N, C-alpha and C positions, 0 to 999 in steps of 0.2 A: 472859731480858731484851729481847732486841731485837724479837723473839716480840710482846712485851705493851708494846711501842711502838711499832713497826710495823705499820700495816692488815694483815693477812694476805694480800690480793689482792697488795698492793703488794711486800711481801716476799720472794712467790713468784715474781716474775718473776725471770727467768733473768738477773741483772745481772753476772755474772760475762763476760756475751759484748754488753751492751748497754752499759755503763759505757767497753768500750775500745774501742769499735763508735764510740760520740759523739764520743769524742776523735780519732780519727781524722777523721771528716766535721768536726769542727770543725778541726781542723789543715788538713782537704783546702780551707775555706773558705776561712782565710788565705793558701792559696797562689790560687788563685781568685778572691780580690780584690786579690794584687799581679798577676800575669797580666794581671787587666784597670787597671791603674797605679792602683790605687787605687778604683775604683769598685765598691760591694756591688750595686750594682742589675746590671751584666751579667752576670754567672756568680753571684757566691759568695750574694746571696738566693736565687735558687729552687733551687741545690745544700740549702741550709738547709730551703727549704721542703718541697722534693722529701721531705728524709730524716724531716721532722716526719712527712709524709700518710704513707709508706711505712712507717716504722717503725709505725706509728698500727696499719696494715692486718696487718705481721706479727705483732704482738700478738693482733688479733683470730682468723688466723691459726690461732694457737698452742693457739686453746680447740679445735675442730675434731674432733672423733673419729674414729679408726682407720677406722670403717665407712665412715662419710661419704667420706671420701680414696680407700678402696680402691672404692669407689661407683664415684668420679668419673672416675679414672683416665683410661680407655679416651676416654669423652665429653668430655675435657679435650683427650685427644692429636688426635682430632679434629674438635675447634674452630679449634686453632691448624693442624691442617693445612688445614682451608679458607681462615683466613685469608692462608695462603700460599700457596692457591690463586686468590685473588680478589688479592692482589697482583702476578701475573701479568699478571691481565686488567686492575684497578683502579690499580695502584699509584702512585703520585707518584715520578719523576724526579728524582733530585739527583745531584751530582756525575758523572753516565756511568750511577747503577747504579740500579735500581728496587726500592726494599725496603721504602717506607713504605706507611701505609694514611690516610689525612689525610681523617678522620671530622669535620673542620670543627670540634670542641670538644680535639682532640685529634689528636697524629700516633704512629701505632703504625708501630712494625717488629716485625711477629711473629716473624722469623725469631728473633728474644730471648728470646721465650717458647719457642720449640722446645729450648730449651736445660733446662730445668729440669722440662717435659715430657718428654723420651724417656727421662728419670733417671723418672719419674715412671710411663709405661707399662711399662717394662722392670722397673722394682722389682712392679710387681703382675704381669706375665706369669711372671717366672722364682718369683714367690711364692706361685701356684698349680701350678706346673710342677712332676710327681711326681719326686723324687730318680734313680730308675731311670731319668727319659728324658733326663738335663741333659748325657749324652754322645751322644745321639743328633743326626740333622737335626734334629729338633722344638726346638731347644734354641738348633739354632743358625738354621733358615730363615727362623723368622718374625720372631724379632729382626734378623736382616739385615734384612728385609722395613721393619720399623717403623722403622729406623735409614736405609738408603736412599731412601725415597720424598721424607721432606723432607732430606734432604742435597741431592737432583738438583735441588729448587725453589729450592735457597736456591743451589746454584750458577748456576740462570741467571738470578739476582737481577744480576749476581754478584755473591758474596760469599763467599769464600774462606776467610777466619776464620773466620766462623759457624759453614760447610760442618763446618769441623776440629772446633771447638768440640761440634758435635752430636755429631759422630763417637766423638769420645774423651771424651766422657760415656756414650755407648753400651756401647764397648767395655768402661770400665772395668767397667760394671755386669755385662756380660759374663763379665768374666774374677771377679769377685768372685764371682758366683753360682756358680760353680766348675766351667766348661765347660774341657774340656781344656788345658792349654799347646800342644802340639802344634798345635792348631787357629792359635793367635796366631804362636806361628813362622812355619808354613806362612805365613798371611795377611802376616808379616812379610819375608819370602823377597820372596815375589810382591808387596809394594809395592816391594821395591829392585832387582825388574824394569822393573813397570810405571812407576815413575817415569821414567825419562827418556823414555818415551813420550810421557807425560801433559804435564810437559815443554813438549815442542815442539808439540805436536799437540791438547792439552787445554784450554794455560792462553791467557789473553787475553796482548795483546803488553805490559800495562801489569803485570799479573804475571807473564808471563817475566821483566821488566824488574827487578821487586822484589828476587826470587831472584837476578840478575847481583849487583844493589848490592848485598845482602843480604853477598856472598861476595866483593867489592871493590868497597867505596863510596868507595876513593877514587881509582877509576877515572873517574867524573862526579863531582866534588865539587860545583859547579854547578846539577848537571841530577836524575838521578835519587837520586842518591848526597847530595842536599844535608841530607834530615830527619834523618838518623842522621848524616852529619858534625855540623852544628850541635848535636842531642843528648849527643854525646860530646864537645864539646867543652863544653856548659852544663854537663854534669854534670863532668865534669872541672875545668871553672875553679872548682866550687865549694868545693874542696879539706876539709880537717878541718870547720871552723864554716861554711864559706859566704860571702859577700858580705853577708848581712845583708837583713833583711826589706825587701822591696821594693826590691831594689838588683840584682836579676838584670840586665843587661845584653844576654843574648843575645833573653830575652822581652818584655824592653821597649822593644829598638830593633829587635823583629821580623824576628831573626834564625830565633831558634826555629818551625816553625811547627807549627800547633795546642798552643799551649801551655797549653792551659786544658783539651784532652780528651785525643788519644793519646799526649803529649807533657809530662804533667802533673809528673810524675817525675820530670823533666829539667829544668822550670821548679823544682820545690822542690827538688831538690841543690842549683841553682845558687846558690841565696840560703840553702839551711840548712846545706849540706856532709855531708858523709860521715854526724854525726849525725844532721841530719833524719833522710838513707837509713835509718840504724839503727833510728829510731825506728817509720817505718813498716816496718821487719820485722818488727820484734818485735812489735805491734798487728797483725798478718797473720799471726804466727804463733801468738799468742795465742788469734785465732779459730777460726784451723784446725785449731787444737787442741780447741779446746774441740767442733768440729763432729765430728773423729775420736771423742772421748768419747763422744760422743750416740749413736754409730752402736755404740761397744764393749758400749754399756750398755743396746742397745734389744732388748726381751725376745723376739723374731721375726725370719723372714727378710725379712718386709717392710718394715719399720720399720729392719732396718740397711744393705739393701740400701737404701734411699731415703735415711738421711742419709749413707750413705757417697758415696753419688752428691750429693749436693747440696754437701757441701764439696769434692769435686774437682772438680766446676764452676765454685768459688769460686779453687780455687788454678788451675785453666786461665785464666782470668782474669789472675788474677796474676803465673804464672810468666810467659804470653807475653808481656802489656805490658812486665815488665822486662826480660825479654830482645830486645825488640825495642827500647827507647830505650838499651839499651846494646850494642847491633849483633850481639847472639848469635843472633836472630832475624833473616825477613823484617819489614818494616813489611805488617800485617795487618788495621791500623785494629780493633784490641781495647783498650778502654778500663781504665782503673785501677781497680779496683774502690773504691767510696765516693769516693773522690778526685775522679775525674775529670769534668768536665761533661757532663751528658748521661743524658735522662730513663728511655730506654729500659734503658740498663744497671743505670742503678741500683735500676731496678723489679724487672729479673732478679733481681741477686744481692741483694736486699729477700724476694724470693721463697724464693729458699733458705734465707736467714736465718730468713724465717718457717716454713718446712717443717720447720726444725734445732728451733728452738724451740717446736715444735708436738709431734716426736719425742721430746725432753726431756720435756715432760709426759706423754706416756702412760710413757716409762722410769718415772719417778716415782707416775706411779699405778701402775702392775704392782707398783715397787715396795713400795706401800703397800698393796696388796694380800694382795700374798705372806705381810708382817710380821701384818696380820689375821687370816690364816688361818692 
């Protein structure tokens, strides 16, 4: 009955993710409206406009054929790598970091694009690697180079959070591709040995302060620990139902730093309380469950790795931001997907959603062919 009323192109859209995603963006816009003291033009308007534009982009992406995506994997990776190199030579400096390219009509943060690009290129690499080579150095060394070079460029900006996100996405793809578990265990043990050395000799002073602040934020509540302390106060003061829409004192009285970007969840929790937080977590669970379902239904190795990698990339954003605002991880400047104000992060996450929509269509097309045959 529904198919006879709703046009087929509209009915075939992945409403199971579009509807919860739209609900989350609308809720996020209300939080941004409140964070700006009732001013739609400050953050909320641009947040909604970006979502509309990027959702359209994602729906267009969903029509791409698999052969085109496979062919484009390495060119896309190389293009983003060149943008990262341009950042080092021509990039705009802001907040002590050199991360942006000002093209006049738009300001880009190329390191954000590398998060989905590394997933795409590794999915392509492992989809063409013969199964008998998965346990050899040919499965490890080239992939390590593909991950390591952009990580180095991002660390030079410096941007530790994004570098870790690139590494996380890449390592997950390597794990899902079937590389021997002992390699990951060995790398983990080596990381524990290298971590103290990296802390004293590899990190900048402000990055070391973030680590010590994470371990003991109360040691400097008005200095390095200020962000985490105020975030905890905002979340805790919300209680079960919150103080009420527009009544958040921490953000409105400028106690909470970055209430519209990195700490938007704390802004929301103060006004909407535990119930608001559970709503946000439930929406994220629906989106991530849908993404992993797309990966499980994928008909081939390339599609499975690509879908799982894109889902994990979104998960990384969510997990690190929520842990950060609750004091369970150092402050690394990772925004909350679909709620934080910011064009680059919204674009990156919508690229992941668009890729998942695309693979979902491949799954349905493959299923239709199987039934017809």
